[in-house]
Structures are given as C-alpha cells and as structure tokens.
Residue frames as qw, qx, qy, qz and C-alpha x, y, z in Angstrom:
[[0.341, 0.047, 0.750, 0.565, -85.96, -1.73, 6.58],
 [0.170, 0.733, 0.647, 0.122, -89.48, -0.43, 5.95],
 [0.122, -0.887, -0.085, 0.436, -88.40, 3.07, 6.94],
 [0.291, -0.417, 0.544, 0.668, -85.52, 3.01, 4.43],
 [0.260, 0.318, 0.801, 0.435, -87.82, 1.72, 1.69],
 [0.049, 0.854, 0.508, -0.099, -90.47, 4.33, 2.45],
 [0.198, -0.783, 0.137, 0.574, -87.83, 7.10, 2.44],
 [0.304, -0.154, 0.685, 0.644, -86.48, 5.88, -0.89],
 [0.197, 0.576, 0.754, 0.246, -90.03, 5.84, -2.37],
 [0.039, -0.910, -0.286, 0.296, -90.74, 9.38, -1.16],
 [0.259, -0.622, 0.375, 0.637, -87.44, 10.65, -2.52],
 [0.326, 0.120, 0.777, 0.525, -88.12, 8.94, -5.85],
 [0.144, 0.754, 0.634, 0.096, -91.52, 10.55, -6.12],
 [0.139, -0.901, -0.068, 0.405, -90.21, 13.97, -5.14],
 [0.365, -0.435, 0.523, 0.636, -87.28, 13.68, -7.56],
 [0.630, 0.621, 0.085, -0.459, -89.60, 13.14, -10.56],
 [0.795, 0.583, -0.167, -0.028, -87.64, 12.57, -13.77],
 [0.001, 0.749, -0.647, 0.141, -84.30, 12.48, -11.96],
 [0.713, -0.227, 0.640, -0.176, -85.02, 8.98, -10.77],
 [0.869, 0.463, 0.168, -0.048, -85.36, 7.81, -14.37],
 [0.410, 0.809, -0.399, 0.134, -81.97, 9.30, -15.26],
 [0.324, -0.599, 0.697, -0.225, -80.36, 7.60, -12.26],
 [0.856, 0.018, 0.483, -0.182, -81.70, 4.24, -13.41],
 [0.512, -0.213, 0.669, 0.495, -79.42, 4.25, -16.46],
 [0.534, 0.734, 0.420, 0.009, -81.63, 5.73, -19.16],
 [0.535, 0.079, 0.246, 0.805, -79.48, 7.32, -21.82],
 [0.078, 0.572, 0.135, -0.805, -79.85, 11.06, -22.28],
 [0.621, 0.678, 0.363, -0.150, -81.89, 12.04, -25.31],
 [0.609, 0.063, 0.393, 0.686, -79.87, 12.25, -28.53],
 [0.070, 0.512, -0.045, -0.855, -79.60, 15.67, -30.13],
 [0.584, 0.555, 0.593, 0.012, -82.04, 16.03, -32.99],
 [0.208, -0.195, 0.412, 0.865, -81.37, 17.57, -36.39],
 [0.444, 0.674, 0.456, -0.376, -83.94, 19.48, -38.34],
 [0.263, -0.112, 0.601, 0.747, -83.65, 19.57, -42.10],
 [0.456, 0.520, 0.256, -0.675, -86.26, 21.63, -43.95],
 [0.646, 0.437, 0.584, 0.224, -87.76, 20.58, -47.24],
 [0.315, 0.046, 0.309, 0.896, -86.74, 22.72, -50.21],
 [0.236, 0.626, 0.323, -0.669, -88.74, 25.90, -50.64],
 [0.383, 0.262, 0.699, 0.544, -90.27, 25.64, -54.10],
 [0.156, 0.235, -0.084, -0.956, -91.46, 28.66, -56.05],
 [0.669, 0.387, 0.343, -0.534, -94.91, 28.60, -57.69],
 [0.582, 0.572, -0.471, -0.337, -93.26, 27.79, -61.03],
 [0.136, 0.364, -0.916, 0.096, -91.34, 24.88, -59.51],
 [0.378, 0.098, 0.803, -0.450, -94.47, 23.50, -57.87],
 [0.563, 0.506, 0.456, -0.468, -97.08, 24.08, -60.58],
 [0.382, 0.634, -0.417, -0.528, -95.54, 24.49, -64.04],
 [0.965, 0.159, 0.191, -0.083, -95.69, 21.46, -66.37],
 [0.642, 0.666, -0.282, 0.253, -92.19, 22.38, -67.63],
 [0.793, -0.241, -0.224, 0.513, -88.82, 21.63, -66.03],
 [0.164, -0.962, 0.016, 0.219, -87.45, 24.82, -64.42],
 [0.535, 0.776, -0.289, 0.166, -84.49, 26.25, -66.35],
 [0.195, -0.738, 0.593, -0.257, -82.20, 25.89, -63.30],
 [0.700, -0.231, 0.659, -0.153, -82.75, 22.12, -63.19],
 [0.803, 0.528, -0.072, -0.265, -82.59, 21.30, -66.91],
 [0.315, 0.627, -0.710, 0.054, -78.91, 20.35, -66.91],
 [0.350, -0.239, 0.839, -0.341, -79.44, 17.88, -64.04],
 [0.770, 0.297, 0.363, -0.432, -82.57, 16.57, -65.78],
 [0.653, 0.623, -0.374, -0.213, -80.66, 16.04, -69.01],
 [0.108, 0.488, -0.851, 0.159, -77.99, 14.00, -67.24],
 [0.554, -0.013, 0.711, -0.433, -80.68, 11.90, -65.56],
 [0.784, 0.478, 0.096, -0.384, -82.34, 11.28, -68.91],
 [0.472, 0.633, -0.608, -0.080, -79.03, 10.39, -70.61],
 [0.192, -0.343, 0.875, -0.283, -78.28, 7.95, -67.77],
 [0.683, 0.171, 0.566, -0.430, -81.68, 6.25, -68.07],
 [0.738, 0.585, -0.160, -0.297, -81.45, 5.98, -71.86],
 [0.257, 0.594, -0.761, 0.050, -77.91, 4.58, -71.60],
 [0.378, -0.195, 0.834, -0.351, -78.98, 2.00, -68.97],
 [0.762, 0.330, 0.370, -0.416, -82.03, 0.85, -70.96],
 [0.665, 0.637, -0.339, -0.194, -80.08, 0.53, -74.22],
 [0.063, 0.535, -0.829, 0.152, -77.21, -1.26, -72.48],
 [0.572, -0.034, 0.722, -0.387, -79.66, -3.73, -70.92],
 [0.794, 0.482, 0.133, -0.345, -81.34, -4.38, -74.29],
 [0.487, 0.664, -0.563, -0.066, -77.96, -4.95, -75.97],
 [0.242, -0.417, 0.835, -0.265, -77.00, -7.33, -73.19],
 [0.755, 0.158, 0.519, -0.368, -79.94, -9.53, -74.10],
 [0.816, 0.573, 0.001, -0.078, -78.67, -9.87, -77.70],
 [0.878, -0.103, 0.090, 0.459, -75.02, -10.43, -76.76],
 [0.299, -0.655, 0.101, 0.687, -73.78, -6.82, -76.91],
 [0.374, 0.274, 0.598, 0.654, -74.55, -6.65, -80.64],
 [0.144, 0.051, -0.080, -0.985, -76.13, -3.57, -82.18],
 [0.396, 0.407, 0.703, -0.429, -79.90, -3.47, -81.87],
 [0.228, 0.455, 0.672, 0.538, -82.21, -3.44, -84.85],
 [0.063, -0.267, -0.068, -0.959, -83.93, -0.10, -85.49],
 [0.584, -0.481, -0.433, -0.489, -87.28, -1.39, -84.29],
 [0.717, -0.360, -0.501, 0.326, -85.68, -2.58, -81.05],
 [0.368, -0.090, -0.259, 0.888, -83.90, 0.66, -80.18],
 [0.249, -0.387, -0.256, -0.850, -87.03, 2.65, -81.07],
 [0.685, -0.503, -0.487, -0.204, -88.97, 0.57, -78.55],
 [0.646, -0.269, -0.408, 0.586, -86.25, 0.94, -75.89],
 [0.155, 0.140, -0.062, 0.976, -86.14, 4.72, -76.31],
 [0.459, -0.471, -0.352, -0.667, -89.93, 4.94, -76.03],
 [0.753, -0.446, -0.476, 0.087, -89.83, 2.78, -72.90],
 [0.516, -0.045, -0.311, 0.797, -86.99, 4.89, -71.46],
 [0.058, -0.235, -0.007, -0.970, -88.96, 8.11, -71.78],
 [0.597, -0.392, -0.359, -0.601, -92.28, 6.59, -70.68],
 [0.532, -0.134, -0.744, 0.380, -90.99, 5.05, -67.45],
 [0.374, -0.797, -0.474, -0.029, -92.39, 6.34, -64.14],
 [0.322, 0.574, -0.220, 0.720, -89.34, 8.49, -63.13],
 [0.601, -0.738, -0.210, -0.224, -90.47, 8.23, -59.45],
 [0.806, -0.299, -0.159, 0.485, -86.90, 7.82, -58.17],
 [0.384, 0.289, 0.023, 0.877, -86.10, 11.44, -59.05],
 [0.239, -0.873, -0.422, 0.053, -86.89, 14.57, -57.10],
 [0.249, 0.748, -0.139, 0.599, -85.55, 17.94, -56.04],
 [0.654, -0.560, -0.321, 0.394, -83.55, 18.88, -52.98],
 [0.085, 0.956, -0.079, 0.270, -81.92, 22.05, -51.77],
 [0.809, -0.217, -0.126, 0.531, -78.23, 22.28, -50.89],
 [0.382, -0.308, -0.024, 0.871, -76.72, 25.54, -49.69],
 [0.252, 0.608, 0.176, -0.732, -79.67, 27.47, -51.07],
 [0.300, 0.378, -0.611, -0.627, -79.41, 25.86, -54.53],
 [0.843, 0.136, 0.340, -0.394, -82.04, 23.45, -55.82],
 [0.098, 0.434, -0.837, -0.319, -80.74, 20.32, -57.52],
 [0.885, 0.057, -0.232, -0.400, -82.34, 17.28, -59.11],
 [0.257, -0.470, 0.827, -0.170, -81.36, 14.04, -57.43],
 [0.920, 0.124, 0.202, -0.312, -81.71, 10.39, -58.38],
 [0.853, -0.043, 0.428, 0.296, -79.95, 7.56, -60.27],
 [0.650, 0.479, 0.250, 0.535, -77.13, 8.70, -62.55],
 [0.018, 0.901, -0.046, 0.431, -76.72, 12.06, -60.81],
 [0.359, 0.366, -0.630, 0.583, -73.89, 12.81, -58.36],
 [0.501, -0.508, -0.651, 0.259, -74.61, 11.88, -54.77],
 [0.088, -0.805, -0.035, -0.586, -75.69, 14.92, -52.89],
 [0.108, -0.477, 0.588, -0.644, -75.64, 15.37, -49.13],
 [0.286, -0.145, -0.942, 0.103, -76.55, 12.53, -46.77],
 [0.027, -0.523, -0.657, 0.542, -78.83, 14.77, -44.68],
 [0.170, 0.128, -0.243, -0.946, -81.24, 16.42, -47.07],
 [0.526, 0.387, 0.618, -0.437, -84.94, 16.24, -47.86],
 [0.073, -0.030, 0.741, 0.667, -85.84, 15.02, -51.32],
 [0.537, 0.401, 0.332, -0.664, -89.18, 16.11, -52.77],
 [0.065, -0.088, 0.870, 0.482, -90.15, 13.51, -55.34],
 [0.197, 0.550, 0.812, -0.020, -93.34, 12.62, -57.16],
 [0.136, 0.757, 0.218, -0.601, -95.65, 15.50, -57.97],
 [0.542, 0.794, -0.043, -0.272, -94.66, 17.25, -61.20],
 [0.212, -0.669, 0.655, 0.279, -91.10, 15.84, -61.45],
 [0.563, 0.044, 0.802, 0.195, -91.82, 12.49, -63.19],
 [0.514, 0.737, 0.439, -0.029, -94.04, 14.13, -65.83],
 [0.097, 0.932, -0.241, -0.252, -91.48, 16.85, -66.47],
 [0.355, -0.477, 0.749, 0.291, -88.69, 14.31, -66.95],
 [0.585, 0.307, 0.741, 0.121, -90.81, 12.19, -69.30],
 [0.396, 0.881, 0.228, -0.121, -91.82, 15.22, -71.35],
 [0.060, -0.848, 0.450, 0.273, -88.21, 16.44, -71.56],
 [0.511, -0.220, 0.797, 0.235, -86.99, 12.95, -72.54],
 [0.577, 0.554, 0.594, 0.082, -89.52, 12.71, -75.38],
 [0.213, 0.957, -0.026, -0.194, -88.47, 16.18, -76.49],
 [0.260, -0.659, 0.634, 0.309, -84.79, 15.18, -76.66],
 [0.558, 0.085, 0.798, 0.211, -85.61, 12.04, -78.63],
 [0.476, 0.760, 0.442, -0.015, -87.77, 13.99, -81.05],
 [0.070, 0.953, -0.188, -0.227, -85.24, 16.80, -81.44],
 [0.230, -0.615, 0.709, 0.257, -82.12, 14.66, -81.85],
 [0.763, 0.299, -0.431, -0.378, -83.70, 11.65, -83.56],
 [0.920, -0.295, 0.223, -0.128, -83.61, 8.03, -82.44],
 [0.885, 0.347, -0.086, 0.298, -80.83, 7.01, -84.85],
 [0.240, 0.731, -0.328, 0.548, -78.59, 9.84, -83.66],
 [0.576, -0.606, 0.365, -0.411, -79.19, 8.99, -79.99],
 [0.983, -0.098, 0.153, 0.009, -78.51, 5.30, -80.58],
 [0.708, 0.545, -0.189, 0.407, -75.34, 6.14, -82.53],
 [0.072, -0.744, 0.399, -0.532, -74.12, 8.28, -79.62],
 [0.825, -0.415, 0.277, -0.264, -74.91, 5.47, -77.20],
 [0.964, 0.196, -0.023, 0.178, -72.80, 3.09, -79.27],
 [0.443, 0.641, -0.317, 0.541, -69.86, 5.51, -78.90],
 [0.466, -0.112, -0.650, 0.589, -70.27, 5.54, -75.08],
 [0.244, -0.755, -0.558, 0.243, -72.01, 7.37, -72.22],
 [0.255, -0.518, 0.020, 0.816, -69.91, 10.52, -72.60],
 [0.062, 0.068, 0.593, 0.800, -70.95, 10.82, -76.27],
 [0.181, -0.614, -0.737, -0.218, -74.62, 10.46, -75.38],
 [0.300, -0.730, -0.351, 0.504, -74.34, 13.12, -72.63],
 [0.230, -0.296, 0.284, 0.882, -72.48, 15.38, -75.07],
 [0.011, -0.311, -0.702, -0.640, -75.18, 14.99, -77.71],
 [0.274, -0.694, -0.652, -0.136, -78.14, 15.56, -75.39],
 [0.442, -0.790, -0.310, 0.290, -76.77, 17.94, -72.77],
 [0.453, -0.617, 0.137, 0.628, -73.63, 19.76, -73.81],
 [0.489, 0.444, 0.461, 0.593, -74.06, 20.79, -77.43],
 [0.146, 0.224, 0.054, 0.962, -74.30, 24.45, -78.42],
 [0.449, -0.378, -0.176, -0.790, -77.98, 24.55, -77.52],
 [0.616, -0.237, -0.743, 0.109, -77.96, 21.89, -74.79],
 [0.494, -0.815, -0.208, -0.219, -79.18, 22.69, -71.28],
 [0.747, -0.543, 0.049, 0.379, -75.63, 22.29, -69.93],
 [0.593, 0.600, 0.053, 0.534, -73.89, 24.39, -72.62],
 [0.101, 0.742, -0.250, 0.614, -71.20, 26.42, -70.90],
 [0.686, -0.613, 0.240, -0.310, -71.54, 24.57, -67.59],
 [0.069, -0.514, 0.853, -0.062, -68.92, 22.29, -66.13],
 [0.691, 0.021, -0.648, -0.319, -69.61, 18.65, -67.05],
 [0.775, -0.459, 0.260, -0.348, -70.88, 16.37, -64.29],
 [0.214, -0.449, 0.866, 0.056, -68.66, 13.42, -63.37],
 [0.420, 0.045, -0.822, -0.382, -69.36, 10.11, -65.10],
 [0.747, -0.346, 0.021, -0.567, -72.46, 8.46, -63.66],
 [0.423, -0.390, 0.798, -0.179, -71.90, 5.54, -61.34],
 [0.382, 0.116, -0.843, -0.361, -72.03, 2.11, -62.95],
 [0.794, -0.261, 0.004, -0.548, -75.10, 0.09, -62.02],
 [0.330, -0.354, 0.861, -0.154, -74.40, -2.98, -59.96],
 [0.251, 0.023, -0.886, -0.389, -75.32, -6.30, -61.55],
 [0.085, -0.385, -0.885, 0.250, -77.98, -7.05, -58.90],
 [0.177, 0.485, 0.256, -0.817, -79.66, -3.70, -59.55],
 [0.252, 0.191, -0.596, -0.738, -80.45, -4.64, -63.13]]
C-alpha cells in the first residue's frame, strides 16, 4: 500500500499542473478584451461637446428635461406648472451632475451613452466623468437660453417627441438631417 501511495505521490509531483486538471478543476474560461474608446485631444480636453456627439447629447438633454418636468407635474397632479416652477425645474435639469453619461466606441464610431439614449452593445467600455458632465450641462443651459424656458415647457406639454423636435431636429438643431432616434425608454416607477 505504501509503495502505491509513494508512486502516486511521485507521479503527481512529476505531472505538475496535470494533476490539478485531473482533480476536476474546470478549464479556464476564454477571456474577452474590449478596449476603451480612443479619444482625440479635442474629445479629451475641449470644454465643448464634439460635433459628432451633439445629436446624442441633445437627445440625452431632452430626455432629462422631460423626466424632470414630468416628475414636477406629477407632484401637482399632472396640472401645468407655474412659470416659477418650470424655471426652477429647467435650471435643476441643466445643473444636475450628468455622471451617468459617457462615451463609448462601437464599430469605430464614438457614441454618447446613458439614460434616454438607445441601448448600445452589452460588451463595451464606457468612459464617463471627466469632461462629459460639464459639456452636457453647458449644452443644456445653451439650449434653454436659445429656445427660452416658455418654449421648452410648451413643447414638453405637447409630448416628448415635440421637445426632441424643438431642441434637436429643427433647421439648426444638432440632429438636423439625421435619422431620428427611437423614443426613449419610459422610466420605471421605482427609478423615480
């Protein structure tokens, strides 16, 4: 018995890693490598939203404004807000932290990703933080200043498509001439 045990021990030591495999360890799972998007100096350092991402940014801003106004109206029973109330909501919408947004690269094209934008690819690297929140806030304030609070609130009252049309798809909007994005997903009650 001792001879058999000694022979088994010697064979185990000589076999190295093979003994571990024979003991039922699962083979290593294949790994996937997904690189982070390659950002140009402008995309990394400029205080302005890159032209190629402005349409996505506009849709994100329209979604956030719509959500904030809808929430505020829900607190007053779906009635129209007073001017002072919607002014406050629009300011709060643009001044939020925007940390849930970032840029990713799909098939060599950079896209903005976050709430209100179409789901991208499950395996991708999102670069968030950095300049993206400040850019979105600055762009949001610019849209509110350019279009006017009353005009934005009026579009909101007509529906999300009207707000996106006003901010993003007009003659001079960042999405002018581009195919419209699908309607943003509705927020779940427990997300509010």
